[in-house]
N, C-alpha and C positions, 0 to 999 in steps of 0.2 A: 302143532295144528294143520299139519295137512293129513295125518293119521285120517282125524276126526270126517274130515270130510270123503276122504275113499272109502272109508268105513259104513259113512252115512248111504255112499252111493251104492254101496256093495251089500249092506245088509239092511238099509231102511225099506225096500221095497218090500221085506220078510217083518216088518211090523216093527226093527230092534231102533230103539231111537241112541243115537250115537253123540255124546257130549265129553269136554274139557274143563275142567277146573286149573285155571294158571294162575295159584298166588304168588301175589310179591311179597316180598319181607313180611316175614310172618314170626311172632313172640311164640318161642314153644320150650319147653326144655331142652331140643336139642340147638337152640340158638344163644341159648344163656352165657354159652361159651363167648360170644363175640361181643358181649357189654354193650359201649356204648357203640360198637362197629356199627349194630343193626339200627338202631336211632338215624345213624349219619346217612346208613344206605335207603333208609325211608324217608329220610329229608330231602333226598333228591328224588322224589316222586311227588305228584299234586297232593298226596292223600296225607302226607308229613308225618307221618306213625306207621307204625310196625302193624299190620292187622293181626288180631287174635285167633288161636286157633279155633275158638268158638264161630267165628264172623266166617272163617271158611267152610267151620261144616254146618252152616245156617246154606250157607249158598248152596254147596255140595246137595243136602237134604231135597232143597228146593228142587233139584231136578229127577225125584226119585217121584213115578207115575201119579201116587194120589198126591202129592201140593203141587205137580204143574198141570194139572187137569185142565185147566183153561189157557195154559199159555204151554206151548210145545217148541222148548226150543232144541234146536237141528243141529248135528254139525259144525259149531260154533264155539268157541271156547267161554267161559263165562271167566273174565280178565280181573283178577281180586289186586292188580297189582297198584293201583293206584295211576294207570293210566302212563304208566310204565313202558312199556311195550309200545307206544306210537313215538317216542324218540328215543335215542340213545344219548343219555343227558352229558357225558362227556363231552358229545360233536355237537349239543345243542339240536333243536327241533326241526332242526335244515339237517340233520344228518353229518353236517360237516363242522370239523375243527374250529375251535373260535381264533380268529387271529391276534 
């Protein structure tokens, strides 16, 4: 995600918008081989379920200029991971291993 900030600083003044989409566990043909493992992975996040490819596509399409004309996301990721990025579940919300 640091790259989006760097690119925004470099290319933003030229009118280029830089964004990132950071999906969490997502149900796709490629993740079908995970079986219940995908559901278990997603259960550790507040969303408690995997996203669909359509949900990720909708968020990505939102970044298109005609869709985001009243809201200008810049240099920040749209995280679609059920807030999993905010904590390491194996360590808890504090980042420390449970005792």
